[in-house]
N, C-alpha and C positions, 0 to 999 in steps of 0.2 A: 504494500500500500504506500509506503514511504517513497519507494522508487517511482511508482506511478505518479504520485503527487509531485515529485521533483521534476519528472519529465514534462508533465502538463504545465507546471508553473514556469518552466524555462523554455518552453517551445516557442519557436519563431512564428508558427501558425497560430491563429485564433481557434481554439477548440471550444465548441459550443454544444450543449445538449439541449434539445428542444422537444416539446410534445408535438403530436401530429398537427395541431393548430398553430404551430410555430412559437408557442409560448416558451421563452427562454427559462430553463431550469438551472443551467450552469454556464458560465463563460469564463475562459481562462484570463489571467492577468495580461496576456499579450494584446487583448482588445484595447487597453489603454495606449499602448505604443503604436498599434496599427491604425485604430479608428478613433482614438481620443476619448473613449468612454471608460469610466470606472466600471468594473464588472458588476458591482451592486446596482448601478443605475439601470442595467439592462435586464437583470433577473426579474422575472414576473411580467415582462413586457413581451409584445409580439415581435419577433425578429423581422417580420415583413414591414414593420413600421419604419425601419431604417434602410429599407431597400427602395431604390428609385421606383416611383410609381409605374413607369413603363416596363419594369422588370419584375414586378410583384407576382403577376400571374405565372411567369416562368419559374420563379422561385417556389411558389406554392405547388406547382405541378411537379417540380423536382422533389419536394418533401413528400408529396402524395405517392410518387413513384417509389421513393425509398421506403415509405411505410408499407408498401405491398411486397417488399423483398427483404425479409429478415436476414440479417447477418451478411448481406451481399453489398459490398461497396459499389456505389453508383459511379458512373463516369463523371469526371469533373464538370460542373456547371458554372457558368459565369453570369454575374450580374453586378450592378453598381450598388455600392453601400455608402450611405451618407456618413461622412466623418462628423465628429462633434462640431467642427467649425463650419458645417453647412455644405462643404464641397463633397462631391461624389468621387469615390475611388472604384476602379475596376477590381473586382474580387473573383477569385476562382475557388469554388467550394466542392469538396468531396463529402458526400453524405453516406452514412452507414446506419442501417436500422438495427439498433440494439434495444428496441422496446421489450422483447421477450427476456432479455438478460436482467435478472432481478437486481443486480448491482448497478445497473445504468438506467433502465426503463425510459429510454428516449432515443431520439435520432441524433447521432453524433455527427457534427459538421466540422471539418477541418478546412479553414478558410485562410487564404493568403492574398495579400495585396499584389495585384499584377499590373498596376497602373503604368509603371515604367516600361514593362514589356509591351503593353498595348501602345504606348506612345512611340516606342521604337519601331514596332510593326507598322504603324501608320506612316512614320517617317520613311521607312524603307520602301513601302508601297508607293508613296508619293515620289520618291527618288527614282523608282523603277519606271514610272509612267510619265515623268515630267522632265523637261530640259532644265539642267541646273542653272543655266544663265538667265533664261527668260521666264522660267516657271510654266511655260506653255506645255501642252500635251505633246508627247513624243510619238514616234511611230508605233511603239508597242501599245500605247493606249489607243491610238487611232485604229490599229488592227483589231484590238479587242472590241472597241465600240462598233466598228463596221460589222464584225462577225455577229455581234449581238443584234444589231439592227437588221442584218440579213435573216437571222433566225426568226426574229419577230415578224418581219415582212412575209417570210415563207409561211409561218403558222397562220397569219391573218390573211394570207393570199392578197397581199398588197404589193405595190411597186415601190422601188427604192432608187433614189438617185444619189450619186456622190459627186461632188464638185471638187476637183483637185486644182489648186492654184499654186503655181511655182513662181517664187520671187527670185529673180536673178540677184546674186551677190547679197543675199539676206544676211550673211554673217558680217558683212561690213556695216550694215545698219545696226 
């Protein structure tokens, strides 16, 4: 028990135990460092209250899914969690249903802040599809958009036109 308590107390992930209705029964001290809340402030509240309104249904569905699969860790799910300062952080959560376990009696959530990873992914995607000098769309994005437009036109049995304009010596401009 002491080993378990020490592991939970010093985990970099936020460990939360919730009921099926998302009522928080336990949250590890890491919540203060990651999301700015004191653990006692969240116990007894609904976890969904600090999840972005656009993500609440997905989070509730993930909890319901976990509730139907005892002792089986679910695939990581992502949603935005409100930090105590009012900003939203991207979080990745792994849920495991331990409701039948008499020592836990809840759904265990292991949550980590992945905001930096999300920002880096957006930056890399932007760099892959935009010219670094002008910020304009590059050929890769052009091809992607044309392929998408062709697929939509094909499905809807519509025509599509593409206008190509070549500017001589554009690099000098």
